[in-house]
N, C-alpha and C positions, 0 to 999 in steps of 0.2 A: 245470868242464868235465866233461861226462859222455861216455859212449861214443859217442853220436851226433855230438857236437862233434869228438871225436877222429877219427872216420871221415871227417867232412867235411874236416878239416884234411889228412888223408892224401890224399884225392882232389884237393884244391886243389894240394897240393905236387906230386902226380903230373902233374896237368894242366899246371902251370907248367914242369915239367922234361921233359915228353914230347918236345919237339923235340930234346933232347940225347940221347935214347935211341937207341942203335945198332939197326939193323934186325935184326941177327943175334943180339941179346942175349936173355936169358931174361926175358920180361916179368913172369912170376909172381914170380921172385926179386927183380926190381927193385922191384915194388910191395910185396912183403913187407918188403924192407929199408927202404923209406920208412915203412911202418907201424910197424916196430920202432923206428926212430929217433924217430918222433913220440911213441910210447909212452914211451920212455926220457926224452925231453925233458920230457914232462908229469910224469913221476915226479920228475925233478929239481926242477921248479917247485914241486910239492907239498911236497917235503922242504924247500926253501928257505923257502917260506911258513910251514911248520910250525915250522922252526927260528927264523925271525924272530919268530913269535908267542910262542914259549916264552921267547926272550930279552927280548921286550917285557914279557911277563907277570912275569918275575922282576925287571925294573927298576922296575916301578910299586910304589909304597909305598901299600898299601891302608890302612895305619894312619892316614895323614894324612887320609883321606877318611871316617873314622868319624863325624866330626861332621855330615857331610852325607850321609845315606843315599841320596838320589837320585843324587848324584855317584858314589858307590861302585857303585850298581846300574848306572848308565850305563856306567862303565868296564868292569865285568864283562861287560856285554852286548856291548860293542865287542870285547872280547877273544875272545868266542865266535864272532864273525863271521869 
């Protein structure tokens, strides 16, 4: 997800919850809070994916794939994705 996707997610969340916004509330602060929460959520997702990949990387035994170079290369490629 890049910045444009994050902006789209912010405006979708704002659109969905607009009906619950009080008329006398600060619209700018409300939208800023939604954007901040979306950014923090995305950062948590990135960390979880990164931590999951590092634990996956450490659990794979590349020594057993030495006999088959294409299998090892395939595994390394999958880990980089």
